matplotlib code that plots the C-alpha trace (Angstrom):
import matplotlib.pyplot as plt

x = [-9.2, -6.3, -8.1, -5.0, -2.7, -0.3, 0.1, 1.8, 0.0, -3.2, -4.7, -7.4, -9.1, -7.6, -8.9, -8.3, -9.2, -7.8, -8.1, -5.6, -4.7, -6.3, -5.2, -6.9, -7.7, -4.4, -3.7, -0.7, -0.1, 3.1, 3.6, 5.0, 8.8, 9.5, 10.7, 8.7, 9.9, 7.2, 8.9, 7.8, 8.9, 8.0, 4.2, 3.4, 1.3, 3.6, 3.1, -0.6, -0.8, 1.1, -0.8, -4.1, -3.2, -2.2, -5.4, -3.5, -5.6, -9.2, -9.7, -12.6, -12.8, -10.9, -10.0, -6.8, -5.4, -2.0, -0.8, -4.3, -5.9, -7.2, -4.6, -6.7, -6.6, -4.3, -2.9, -2.0, -0.4, 1.9, 3.1, 3.7, 6.8, 6.3, 8.9, 7.4, 9.4, 9.3, 10.1, 7.6, 9.7, 9.3, 12.2, 13.5, 13.7, 17.1, 17.5, 17.6, 14.3, 12.7, 13.5, 11.9, 8.7, 8.5, 8.5, 5.0, 3.9, 4.5, 3.7, 6.7, 9.3, 12.8, 15.1, 18.2, 17.6, 17.0, 20.2, 22.1, 20.8, 21.8, 25.3, 25.4, 24.2, 26.6, 23.6, 24.2, 22.1, 22.0, 21.6, 18.1, 16.2, 16.0, 19.9, 20.3, 21.1, 18.5, 20.4, 20.5, 16.8, 15.9, 18.2, 16.6, 13.1, 14.1, 15.7, 12.4, 10.4, 12.7, 12.6, 9.0, 8.5, 7.3, 6.7, 6.1, 8.1, 6.6, 9.0, 8.3, 11.3, 13.6, 16.7, 15.8, 18.2, 20.7, 24.4, 25.5, 27.2, 24.1, 21.8, 23.9, 23.6, 19.8, 19.6, 21.8, 19.6, 16.5, 18.3, 19.1, 15.4, 14.1, 16.3, 13.7, 11.1, 8.3, 9.2, 8.3, 9.2, 7.4, 9.7, 8.9, 11.6, 12.4, 16.0, 15.6, 19.2, 18.6, 15.5, 17.2, 19.8, 17.2, 13.8, 12.3, 9.3, 8.6, 5.5, 5.9, 3.7, 2.9, 0.1, -1.7, -1.7, 0.3, 1.9, 3.4, 3.8, 5.8, 9.0, 12.1, 14.4, 11.7, 11.3, 15.0, 15.2, 12.2, 13.3, 16.7, 18.4, 18.9, 21.4, 21.6, 21.5, 18.2, 18.1, 18.4, 15.8, 13.3, 13.1, 12.2, 8.4, 6.6, 4.9, 8.4, 9.4, 8.6, 10.4, 12.9, 15.4, 16.7, 20.3, 22.8, 24.5, 21.5, 18.7, 18.6, 15.4, 14.0, 12.5, 10.7, 13.1, 10.2, 8.8, 11.9, 12.9, 16.4, 19.7, 19.6, 22.3, 20.1, 22.0, 21.1, 18.7, 18.2, 15.0, 15.3, 15.5, 12.4, 10.5, 11.2, 10.4, 7.0, 6.1, 7.0, 5.0, 1.9, 2.2, 2.5, -0.8]
y = [19.6, 21.6, 25.0, 27.1, 24.7, 24.6, 20.8, 19.0, 15.8, 15.8, 12.3, 11.4, 8.1, 6.2, 2.6, -0.2, -3.8, -6.9, -10.5, -11.0, -7.3, -4.0, -0.4, 0.9, 4.7, 6.0, 9.7, 11.5, 15.2, 16.6, 20.3, 22.0, 22.3, 19.2, 15.6, 12.8, 9.2, 6.5, 3.7, 0.1, -3.4, -5.2, -5.9, -3.0, -1.3, 1.5, 0.7, 0.2, 3.6, 5.4, 3.7, 4.4, 8.1, 8.4, 6.7, 3.8, 1.7, 2.7, 3.5, 2.1, 5.3, 8.4, 11.8, 12.6, 16.0, 16.5, 20.1, 21.2, 19.4, 15.9, 13.4, 12.7, 16.3, 16.9, 20.1, 18.1, 15.3, 17.9, 19.0, 15.6, 13.5, 9.7, 6.9, 3.5, 0.4, -0.7, 2.3, 2.1, 2.9, 0.7, -1.8, -0.6, 3.1, 4.8, 7.8, 10.0, 8.4, 9.1, 12.7, 13.0, 11.3, 13.5, 16.7, 15.8, 14.4, 17.2, 20.9, 22.1, 19.5, 20.9, 19.2, 21.1, 20.0, 16.4, 16.4, 17.9, 15.2, 12.5, 13.8, 14.3, 10.7, 9.2, 7.7, 6.2, 8.0, 5.3, 2.1, 0.5, 0.6, -3.2, -3.4, -0.9, -2.0, -1.5, 1.5, 3.1, 2.5, 4.1, 7.1, 7.5, 7.4, 10.1, 12.2, 12.2, 13.0, 16.0, 17.4, 18.5, 21.2, 18.9, 20.5, 17.1, 13.9, 10.6, 7.7, 4.1, 2.1, 4.2, 3.0, -0.7, -3.1, -0.4, -0.5, 2.0, 4.3, 4.6, 4.9, 7.9, 9.5, 9.1, 10.6, 13.6, 14.2, 14.4, 16.7, 19.0, 19.0, 19.7, 22.7, 24.6, 25.5, 25.1, 21.4, 18.4, 14.7, 11.6, 8.6, 5.1, 2.6, -0.2, 1.0, 3.3, 4.7, 6.3, 8.1, 9.2, 11.2, 12.7, 13.3, 16.1, 14.1, 10.3, 8.1, 4.6, 2.0, -1.6, -3.9, -1.3, 1.3, 4.4, 3.8, 7.2, 10.4, 13.5, 15.5, 13.3, 15.3, 15.5, 11.7, 11.1, 13.6, 12.0, 8.3, 6.8, 3.6, 2.6, -0.1, -1.0, -3.7, -5.4, -3.8, -0.3, -1.1, -2.2, 1.5, 2.8, 3.7, 1.1, 3.7, 5.0, 1.7, 1.2, -2.1, -4.2, -6.9, -8.9, -10.0, -12.1, -9.1, -6.8, -4.9, -2.9, -0.9, 1.9, 4.4, 7.7, 10.2, 12.5, 9.7, 7.8, 10.1, 11.5, 9.9, 7.5, 7.2, 7.1, 6.9, 8.0, 5.8, 5.5, 5.7, 2.0, 1.3, 3.4, 1.8, -1.8, -0.9, 0.6, -2.5, -4.8, -2.6, -2.8, -6.6, -7.1, -5.4]
z = [20.3, 18.8, 18.3, 18.0, 16.2, 19.2, 18.8, 16.0, 17.0, 19.1, 19.5, 22.0, 22.7, 19.8, 19.6, 17.2, 17.9, 16.2, 17.2, 20.1, 20.3, 21.2, 20.9, 24.0, 24.4, 23.3, 23.9, 22.4, 22.6, 20.9, 21.1, 18.0, 18.0, 20.1, 19.4, 21.0, 21.3, 21.3, 23.3, 23.4, 22.8, 19.6, 19.6, 22.0, 19.5, 18.2, 14.5, 14.9, 16.6, 13.8, 11.0, 12.6, 13.2, 9.6, 8.3, 6.8, 9.1, 10.0, 13.6, 15.7, 17.9, 18.8, 17.4, 15.5, 14.4, 12.7, 12.5, 13.3, 10.5, 9.5, 8.4, 5.3, 4.1, 1.1, 2.7, 5.9, 3.9, 2.1, 5.5, 7.1, 6.2, 6.9, 7.1, 8.0, 8.9, 5.3, 3.0, 0.2, -2.8, -6.0, -6.4, -9.8, -8.9, -8.2, -5.9, -9.1, -10.3, -6.9, -7.1, -10.6, -9.3, -6.2, -8.3, -9.5, -6.1, -3.7, -4.3, -2.3, -3.4, -3.0, -5.5, -4.3, -0.7, -1.7, -3.8, -0.9, 1.5, -1.0, -0.9, 2.9, 3.4, 0.8, -1.0, -4.5, -7.1, -9.7, -7.6, -7.8, -4.5, -4.4, -4.4, -1.5, 2.1, 4.8, 6.1, 2.6, 2.2, 5.5, 4.8, 1.4, 2.9, 5.4, 2.7, 0.8, 4.0, 4.7, 1.2, 0.6, 3.2, 6.0, 9.4, 11.1, 10.6, 11.7, 11.7, 12.7, 13.9, 11.7, 13.5, 13.9, 12.2, 11.4, 12.4, 15.1, 12.7, 10.4, 13.5, 14.7, 11.2, 11.3, 14.8, 13.7, 10.7, 13.0, 15.4, 12.5, 11.3, 14.8, 15.3, 13.4, 16.1, 13.6, 13.1, 15.2, 15.2, 16.4, 16.3, 17.5, 18.5, 20.9, 20.9, 23.9, 23.8, 20.5, 21.7, 24.9, 22.9, 20.6, 22.3, 24.4, 25.5, 25.7, 25.7, 27.1, 25.4, 26.4, 25.5, 23.4, 26.2, 27.1, 30.4, 30.8, 28.7, 29.5, 29.6, 29.2, 31.5, 34.2, 34.1, 34.4, 37.3, 39.1, 39.0, 39.9, 40.8, 44.4, 45.2, 48.9, 51.5, 52.3, 55.8, 54.3, 51.6, 54.2, 55.4, 51.9, 51.6, 49.4, 47.3, 46.3, 44.7, 41.0, 40.6, 42.6, 41.9, 44.9, 44.2, 46.0, 47.6, 48.1, 46.4, 43.1, 42.7, 40.5, 42.9, 42.8, 44.4, 45.5, 47.7, 48.7, 51.6, 52.5, 53.3, 50.3, 47.7, 44.5, 41.3, 37.7, 35.8, 32.0, 30.1, 29.5, 33.3, 33.9, 31.0, 32.1, 35.7, 34.7, 32.7, 35.6, 38.0, 35.6, 35.2, 39.0, 39.7]

ax = plt.figure().add_subplot(projection="3d")
ax.plot(x, y, z, "-o")
ax.set_aspect("equal")
plt.show()
């Protein structure tokens, strides 16, 4: 496992079985100083993975290290900021109240930083949590997570259900956090465009399994979109094709550039293109 602490997250063989769903031997390695996007459609297992990693849900098998320690250790908990899909702040509390509670919760609580983030995010200080919009709630959760000296942020669907302006604010906050080379971020989402702007590495998840994990830029460089006539597509090696859609005027395919051969006009793909293609390829086997 993570002997020298070079990984912010080091998960191997993580398993959790429910009736009708199984988290199946999930491996996640996030080097320190990087941002990883955990990409998957709703029901893919992203939330189960995160909650099992954190010990919110007991795992059936596997090993988990966060920042070189156990997630259950008090020292580790102090250094990990967590924002789940539902921000767990009591309904009557205001942002000011939350700051007072956190002083006695975290050893390294930074009240000045928290106050600065409230201002930066235009968060009301005296509005009860129950009266806040979803965007306000999520931004408040992130402000708390970033104000107690955390070196690792773990966020589950932090941009889901937010309007585009608020989503961009959240992405920018995480960018700022990750500029410190000691700090790392794991963020799950089914909104792939947000992760493409933010992440250094990605892990594609589907049906409780990791389909692919690796460097984002290398992935975008390796796979592209080929649009061509059927006769031209017939000459493309089959092992280069990840997925194909046969249209009225020709073929559109996600292909592996390294196997496709020369002389083809292969365009740029998005993470979403590649993710959907890998799901289709897995389901066609």
